[in-house]
N, C-alpha and C positions, 0 to 999 in steps of 0.2 A: 503494500501500499503506498509508504514513503516514498520507495522508487517510482509509482505512477506520479506522488505529488509532485516531487521533486524535476521528475521528466516535462509535466505540466507545466512548474515556473518556470523553467531553464527556455521552453518551447514560446513561452508566454511573453518573455523577456526579448527574446530576440526577435517573435515578429512585433513586438513593438517599439525597439531597439528601430530596427530597419524602416518601420512607417515614422521614427521621427525622424531617424538619416535620411531619408525619400521626397520624403512629404513636407515636416515639418518645419527643420532647417532650412530650405531653398523658401518656403512661404515669407520664413520670419527675415531671411536674407533682401527681399523682394522687397518687403512692410517697410524695412531700415530704408531702401535706398530710393524710396515712394519718399519716404517723408522728408530725406534729405534733398531729393530735391526741390520739393514741396516749399522746404524754410529756405532754398537759394531764391526762390520764386519775386520778392519784394525787389531784389535790385535790379532784377530785369524787368521787372515790371514801370522800375522808376523810368530807367534808362528809355522805355519803349514809351513811354508818356513825354522825357522832357524831347525824345526824336517829333513825338505828334505835336510840341507844342513849339518846335520853331516850323513845322510844317503848316502853320496854321498864321500865317505872318501876311496879314491884309496889307499890306503897302510897303518895299522897300524903304519910303522917307516914314520916319517916324514921327512927323507929324499930324502927317496923314492916318497914319496907322494908328494912332492915338484914337484921332477924331474915328474912325471907320471903329474901332472898337467897342464904342460907347453907344454908337448907334448899332448895334450887333440884330438886336431883337426887333431894329425897322426894315434891314437888308437882310434878316432870314428869308422871305419867299424870295428876294433876287439871288441869294448864296445856293440857295437848292435849285433853282431852275440851273444857276451857269454851272454843278455839282452834273446835272441830268446830261 
């Protein structure tokens, strides 16, 4: 009876160890890599938003750019038409 119980424990340990080695561990590594990439995103988002802010310059002349930015709500239909 003890040999049967010992064989059961050894087989169960082997199966659970193989499951951990081939299923659980790779999933944990993928999960950790995902969170590392997710934490690195704010710097990328800031860089993209800086690029977008530079691309939205309305005029090369700073005075006109300031004036156009102030009247942006009134110019929105024209801007949408121009973008289309």
